C-alpha positions in Angstrom: 26.5 -3.3 -3.5 24.3 -5.6 -1.3 20.7 -4.7 -0.8 21.0 -4.1 3.0 24.1 -1.8 2.3 22.1 0.5 0.0 19.5 1.0 2.7 22.1 1.4 5.5 23.9 4.0 3.3 20.7 6.0 3.1 19.9 5.8 6.9 23.6 6.5 7.9 24.5 9.0 5.2 24.0 12.0 7.5 22.6 13.9 4.5 19.2 14.5 3.0 18.2 11.8 0.6 15.2 12.1 -1.8 14.0 8.7 -3.1 11.5 8.6 -6.1 9.6 5.5 -6.9 8.8 5.0 -10.6 6.3 2.2 -11.5 4.5 1.0 -14.5 5.3 -0.9 -17.7 9.0 -1.8 -18.3 9.6 0.5 -21.3 7.9 3.4 -19.6 9.7 3.0 -16.4 13.1 2.8 -18.3 12.4 5.9 -20.2 11.2 8.0 -17.2 14.1 6.8 -15.1 16.6 7.8 -17.7 14.9 11.2 -18.0 14.9 11.7 -14.2 18.6 10.9 -14.0 19.3 13.4 -16.8 17.1 16.1 -15.1 18.2 15.6 -11.6 21.9 14.8 -12.1 22.8 18.5 -12.1 21.6 18.8 -8.5 23.7 16.1 -7.0 24.5 12.3 -7.1 21.7 10.3 -8.7 21.5 6.5 -8.4 19.0 4.1 -9.8 18.4 1.2 -7.5 17.9 -2.4 -8.9 14.6 -4.0 -8.2 15.7 -5.9 -5.2 17.4 -2.8 -3.6 14.3 -0.7 -4.3 12.0 -3.2 -2.8 14.1 -3.3 0.3 14.4 0.5 0.5 10.7 1.1 0.3 10.1 -1.7 2.8 12.5 -0.1 5.2 10.8 3.2 4.8 7.3 1.7 5.4 8.6 0.0 8.5 10.3 3.1 9.9 13.5 1.1 10.2 15.5 4.4 10.3 14.4 4.8 14.0 14.5 1.1 15.0 18.0 1.2 16.3 17.3 4.0 18.8 15.0 2.3 21.3 15.3 5.2 23.8 13.8 7.7 21.3 10.2 8.7 21.4 8.7 8.5 18.0 5.9 10.7 16.6 3.8 10.2 13.4 2.7 13.6 12.1 0.2 14.1 9.3 0.4 17.6 7.7 -0.4 19.3 4.4 2.5 18.2 2.2 3.7 21.9 1.7 4.0 22.2 5.5 6.1 19.1 6.3 9.5 20.8 6.1 8.5 23.9 8.1 6.9 21.8 10.8 10.0 19.6 11.1 12.2 22.8 11.3 10.0 24.3 14.0 10.2 21.1 16.1 13.9 20.3 15.8 14.9 23.9 16.3 13.3 23.6 19.8 14.1 20.0 20.5 16.9 18.2 18.7 15.7 15.1 16.8 15.7 13.2 13.6 12.9 13.2 11.0 12.0 11.9 7.6 9.2 12.8 5.4 7.1 10.6 3.2 4.0 11.2 1.0 5.6 14.3 -0.5 6.1 15.9 2.9 2.6 15.0 4.3 3.8 12.2 6.5 6.5 13.1 9.0 8.2 10.5 11.2 10.0 12.2 14.1 12.4 10.7 16.7 13.1 12.8 19.7 15.2 12.2 22.8 13.2 10.7 25.6 11.6 13.3 28.0 8.9 13.0 30.6 6.5 14.9 28.5 7.6 13.6 25.0 7.9 17.2 24.0 4.2 17.1 23.1 3.7 20.9 23.4 6.5 21.5 21.1 5.3 19.0 18.6 1.6 20.0 18.8 2.5 23.6 18.8 4.4 23.3 15.5 1.3 21.8 14.0 -1.1 24.6 14.9 -0.5 26.7 11.8 -0.7 23.8 9.4 -3.8 22.1 10.8 -2.1 18.7 11.0 -2.1 16.2 13.8 0.4 14.1 15.7 0.2 10.6 17.2 2.8 9.5 19.8 3.8 6.1 18.4 6.6 5.1 20.9 7.2 6.1 24.5 7.4 4.3 27.7 4.2 3.5 29.6 4.6 6.3 32.2 4.8 9.0 29.4 1.9 7.4 27.6 -0.2 7.7 30.7 0.4 11.4 31.1 0.7 12.6 27.5 -2.3 12.4 25.0 -1.2 9.8 22.6 -3.6 11.0 19.9 -4.1 14.7 18.8 -6.5 16.4 21.3 -9.8 17.2 19.5 -11.3 20.7 19.3 -14.2 21.1 21.8 -17.0 20.7 19.3 -15.5 17.6 17.8 -14.8 16.1 21.2 -18.4 16.6 22.3 -19.7 14.9 19.1 -17.2 12.1 19.6 -18.6 11.6 23.1 -22.2 11.6 22.0 -21.5 9.2 19.2 -19.6 6.8 21.6 -22.4 7.1 24.1 -25.0 6.1 21.6 -23.0 3.0 20.5 -21.8 2.1 24.1 -24.0 3.6 26.7 -22.4 1.4 29.4 -18.9 2.5 28.4 -17.6 -1.1 28.2 -15.8 -0.8 24.8 -12.2 0.4 25.3 -13.0 3.2 27.8 -10.3 5.8 27.5 -8.4 3.9 24.9 -8.5 6.5 22.1 -9.6 9.7 24.0 -9.5 10.3 27.7 -13.0 10.2 29.2 -14.6 8.5 26.1 
């Protein structure tokens, strides 16, 4: 199987895929891979990728290529406690159909939602409330990005501190005003 086909099969499988990366000394990696295949084989199909396929797969995951073909989707990057990732995704996609994948053991969630005028930001940020995570709107058209906070709104005390720190470093407000936080 060609390298690109392995990655494409993961992206288009329509099923959940769990990818584990095993690194280290050759003999240790070989032993651990065999052990994992033996342990995990009872739960479903297990496939060990060759080095080139593995490098391509992890590069595709890093570059969020799974969402690249859907230029109309609005893409969010969520950071949550790893144990909360699946529940946060479930809460969001139950209210707003979309696609997601989790990295960092569930702590990093990439979410693609159909384009809406508000990028479903209340749904996304509402799902984060219980976990204490935060969300960043990565991709949306300019009109949406002007009306929806791209970065997670800060609690009042932190926002006040941010404003004071910014004022002390930039009293004339010439360094990227409003770029990260509205009014700062």
